[in-house]
MILUM-947819 format. One record per residue (C-alpha): residue number from 1; residue in three letters; x, y, z. Coordinates in steps of 0.1 Angstrom, whole numbers, plus 5000, padded with zeros to 4 digits. Example, Ala and Ser with C-alpha at 12.3 -4.5 7.8 and 13.67 -1.06 7.14 Angstrom:
# MILUM-947819
+-----+-----+------+-------+------+
!   n ! res ! east ! north !   up !
+-----+-----+------+-------+------+
!   1 ! ala ! 5123 !  4955 ! 5078 !
!   2 ! ser ! 5137 !  4989 ! 5071 !
+-----+-----+------+-------+------+
# end
This chain:
# MILUM-947819
+-----+-----+------+-------+------+
!   n ! res ! east ! north !   up !
+-----+-----+------+-------+------+
!   1 ! met ! 4735 !  5120 ! 5070 !
!   2 ! ser ! 4771 !  5111 ! 5066 !
!   3 ! arg ! 4788 !  5082 ! 5084 !
!   4 ! pro ! 4814 !  5090 ! 5111 !
!   5 ! ser ! 4849 !  5093 ! 5098 !
!   6 ! leu ! 4875 !  5068 ! 5109 !
!   7 ! phe ! 4900 !  5096 ! 5109 !
!   8 ! gly ! 4877 !  5123 ! 5123 !
!   9 ! ser ! 4901 !  5132 ! 5151 !
!  10 ! pro ! 4917 !  5166 ! 5147 !
!  11 ! leu ! 4950 !  5149 ! 5154 !
!  12 ! phe ! 4949 !  5130 ! 5121 !
!  13 ! leu ! 4958 !  5156 ! 5095 !
!  14 ! gly ! 4960 !  5147 ! 5059 !
!  15 ! phe ! 4947 !  5112 ! 5062 !
!  16 ! asp ! 4917 !  5117 ! 5039 !
!  17 ! his ! 4933 !  5095 ! 5012 !
!  18 ! leu ! 4935 !  5065 ! 5037 !
!  19 ! glu ! 4898 !  5066 ! 5042 !
!  20 ! gln ! 4892 !  5067 ! 5004 !
!  21 ! met ! 4915 !  5036 ! 5001 !
!  22 ! leu ! 4896 !  5018 ! 5027 !
!  23 ! asp ! 4863 !  5025 ! 5009 !
!  24 ! arg ! 4878 !  5011 ! 4977 !
!  25 ! val ! 4890 !  4979 ! 4994 !
!  26 ! gln ! 4855 !  4974 ! 5009 !
!  27 ! lys ! 4839 !  4976 ! 4974 !
!  28 ! asn ! 4864 !  4949 ! 4964 !
!  29 ! ala ! 4852 !  4925 ! 4991 !
!  30 ! asp ! 4840 !  4896 ! 4968 !
!  31 ! gly ! 4856 !  4864 ! 4979 !
!  32 ! tyr ! 4867 !  4852 ! 4945 !
!  33 ! pro ! 4893 !  4842 ! 4939 !
!  34 ! pro ! 4905 !  4831 ! 4974 !
!  35 ! tyr ! 4939 !  4843 ! 4983 !
!  36 ! asn ! 4966 !  4841 ! 5010 !
!  37 ! ile ! 4991 !  4868 ! 5021 !
!  38 ! glu ! 5022 !  4855 ! 5039 !
!  39 ! gln ! 5054 !  4870 ! 5052 !
!  40 ! thr ! 5083 !  4852 ! 5035 !
!  41 ! gly ! 5111 !  4872 ! 5051 !
!  42 ! glu ! 5117 !  4902 ! 5073 !
!  43 ! thr ! 5109 !  4926 ! 5045 !
!  44 ! arg ! 5091 !  4903 ! 5020 !
!  45 ! leu ! 5055 !  4894 ! 5014 !
!  46 ! arg ! 5038 !  4870 ! 4990 !
!  47 ! ile ! 5002 !  4871 ! 4978 !
!  48 ! thr ! 4989 !  4838 ! 4965 !
!  49 ! leu ! 4956 !  4836 ! 4945 !
!  50 ! ala ! 4939 !  4803 ! 4936 !
!  51 ! val ! 4933 !  4807 ! 4899 !
!  52 ! ala ! 4926 !  4772 ! 4888 !
!  53 ! gly ! 4916 !  4770 ! 4851 !
!  54 ! phe ! 4933 !  4803 ! 4842 !
!  55 ! ser ! 4963 !  4804 ! 4819 !
!  56 ! met ! 4990 !  4830 ! 4819 !
!  57 ! glu ! 4973 !  4846 ! 4789 !
!  58 ! asp ! 4941 !  4850 ! 4810 !
!  59 ! leu ! 4958 !  4869 ! 4838 !
!  60 ! gln ! 4970 !  4905 ! 4840 !
!  61 ! ile ! 4988 !  4922 ! 4869 !
!  62 ! thr ! 4992 !  4960 ! 4870 !
!  63 ! gln ! 5003 !  4985 ! 4896 !
!  64 ! glu ! 4981 !  5016 ! 4895 !
!  65 ! asp ! 4994 !  5042 ! 4918 !
!  66 ! asn ! 4994 !  5025 ! 4952 !
!  67 ! gln ! 4972 !  4996 ! 4942 !
!  68 ! leu ! 4982 !  4962 ! 4929 !
!  69 ! val ! 4954 !  4951 ! 4906 !
!  70 ! ile ! 4951 !  4915 ! 4894 !
!  71 ! arg ! 4926 !  4907 ! 4867 !
!  72 ! gly ! 4915 !  4874 ! 4853 !
!  73 ! arg ! 4894 !  4868 ! 4822 !
!  74 ! gln ! 4888 !  4833 ! 4808 !
!  75 ! lys ! 4877 !  4827 ! 4773 !
!  76 ! glu ! 4845 !  4808 ! 4770 !
!  77 ! glu ! 4852 !  4777 ! 4748 !
!  78 ! thr ! 4820 !  4758 ! 4746 !
!  79 ! glu ! 4818 !  4754 ! 4708 !
!  80 ! gly ! 4813 !  4717 ! 4699 !
!  81 ! arg ! 4809 !  4707 ! 4736 !
!  82 ! ile ! 4778 !  4693 ! 4752 !
!  83 ! phe ! 4776 !  4696 ! 4790 !
!  84 ! leu ! 4755 !  4672 ! 4809 !
!  85 ! his ! 4763 !  4692 ! 4840 !
!  86 ! arg ! 4781 !  4725 ! 4842 !
!  87 ! gly ! 4795 !  4734 ! 4876 !
!  88 ! ile ! 4827 !  4751 ! 4864 !
!  89 ! ala ! 4819 !  4784 ! 4848 !
!  90 ! ala ! 4844 !  4806 ! 4830 !
!  91 ! arg ! 4845 !  4835 ! 4854 !
!  92 ! gln ! 4863 !  4868 ! 4854 !
!  93 ! phe ! 4876 !  4887 ! 4884 !
!  94 ! gln ! 4894 !  4917 ! 4896 !
!  95 ! arg ! 4912 !  4918 ! 4929 !
!  96 ! ala ! 4929 !  4950 ! 4942 !
!  97 ! phe ! 4954 !  4952 ! 4970 !
!  98 ! val ! 4963 !  4986 ! 4985 !
!  99 ! leu ! 5001 !  4989 ! 4988 !
! 100 ! ala ! 5018 !  5010 ! 5015 !
! 101 ! glu ! 5043 !  5037 ! 5004 !
! 102 ! gly ! 5075 !  5021 ! 4992 !
! 103 ! ile ! 5063 !  4985 ! 4986 !
! 104 ! glu ! 5078 !  4971 ! 4954 !
! 105 ! val ! 5065 !  4943 ! 4933 !
! 106 ! glu ! 5094 !  4919 ! 4927 !
! 107 ! gly ! 5077 !  4894 ! 4904 !
! 108 ! ala ! 5049 !  4870 ! 4898 !
! 109 ! trp ! 5046 !  4834 ! 4886 !
! 110 ! leu ! 5019 !  4808 ! 4880 !
! 111 ! asp ! 5023 !  4773 ! 4894 !
! 112 ! asn ! 4997 !  4745 ! 4896 !
! 113 ! gly ! 4967 !  4768 ! 4896 !
! 114 ! leu ! 4982 !  4793 ! 4921 !
! 115 ! leu ! 4993 !  4828 ! 4911 !
! 116 ! his ! 5021 !  4840 ! 4934 !
! 117 ! val ! 5031 !  4877 ! 4936 !
! 118 ! asp ! 5062 !  4886 ! 4956 !
! 119 ! leu ! 5065 !  4920 ! 4973 !
! 120 ! arg ! 5093 !  4937 ! 4991 !
! 121 ! arg ! 5088 !  4962 ! 5019 !
! 122 ! pro ! 5120 !  4983 ! 5024 !
! 123 ! leu ! 5129 !  4991 ! 5060 !
! 124 ! pro ! 5118 !  5026 ! 5068 !
! 125 ! glu ! 5145 !  5053 ! 5073 !
! 126 ! ala ! 5143 !  5073 ! 5105 !
! 127 ! arg ! 5136 !  5109 ! 5095 !
! 128 ! val ! 5143 !  5138 ! 5120 !
! 129 ! lys ! 5138 !  5174 ! 5109 !
! 130 ! thr ! 5145 !  5204 ! 5130 !
! 131 ! ile ! 5120 !  5232 ! 5126 !
! 132 ! gln ! 5132 !  5267 ! 5132 !
! 133 ! ile ! 5111 !  5289 ! 5155 !
! 134 ! ala ! 5107 !  5325 ! 5144 !
! 135 ! thr ! 5101 !  5355 ! 5165 !
! 136 ! arg ! 5070 !  5377 ! 5160 !
! 137 ! asn ! 5089 !  5399 ! 5136 !
! 138 ! gly ! 5098 !  5369 ! 5115 !
! 139 ! ala ! 5135 !  5366 ! 5123 !
! 140 ! ala ! 5146 !  5330 ! 5132 !
! 141 ! gln ! 5161 !  5325 ! 5167 !
! 142 ! arg ! 5195 !  5307 ! 5168 !
! 143 ! thr ! 5192 !  5276 ! 5190 !
! 144 ! pro ! 5222 !  5272 ! 5213 !
! 145 ! val ! 5241 !  5239 ! 5208 !
! 146 ! val ! 5242 !  5219 ! 5240 !
! 147 ! gly ! 5277 !  5208 ! 5249 !
! 148 ! gly ! 5292 !  5227 ! 5220 !
! 149 ! ala ! 5308 !  5262 ! 5218 !
! 150 ! ala ! 5291 !  5292 ! 5234 !
! 151 ! glu ! 5265 !  5308 ! 5211 !
! 152 ! pro ! 5253 !  5344 ! 5212 !
! 153 ! leu ! 5218 !  5350 ! 5225 !
! 154 ! pro ! 5196 !  5377 ! 5210 !
! 155 ! asp ! 5206 !  5402 ! 5237 !
! 156 ! gly ! 5243 !  5397 ! 5231 !
! 157 ! arg ! 5251 !  5375 ! 5260 !
! 158 ! thr ! 5263 !  5339 ! 5255 !
! 159 ! arg ! 5251 !  5307 ! 5269 !
! 160 ! gly ! 5271 !  5277 ! 5277 !
! 161 ! gly ! 5304 !  5295 ! 5280 !
+-----+-----+------+-------+------+
# end
C-alpha cells in the first residue's frame, strides 16, 4: 500500500519533484552536525554548521542541481597516541539543503569551529502571460482592447467604437 501523497490534489500539477525532494530531506534527518539558518537581509540567508575539529581541508561544499551538499571527513590521527578516555571521535557527515529555484550561493567561510554559507534569494519577477483562446476550427480570436481603438469582431462589426 502506498502512502498518501502530499500533492495528491488534482490542482497541484507537476509538483512530483517537490515530493521527491521532501523524501530526500527526510532521509538526511540525522542531527549531526547541528546547524542554524538565519535571515541576514531581505534577500539573504546564512547557514551555519557547528564543525568543531574540522579543518578547511576536511570540508567540501558542492551544489548538485538544486541541493547544497556539505560534507565533512576528518582524518583519524591516532598513531603514537594513547587515549585514557576517548569521547571525541573523528566523524564524517553529509548534510544536504534543498535550494529553491534561483537561490545563489555567495560564499562560505570557517571561523572558530563554525562553517558559514551565505545564500542570496533574488526577488521574484512578476510574470503575466496572456493565453490566446482558439475557436473550434483552430483560428485564434482577436481580443478587443479595452479603452483602445475599436477592433473588428469575427462577424465584421466593431466593439468599443
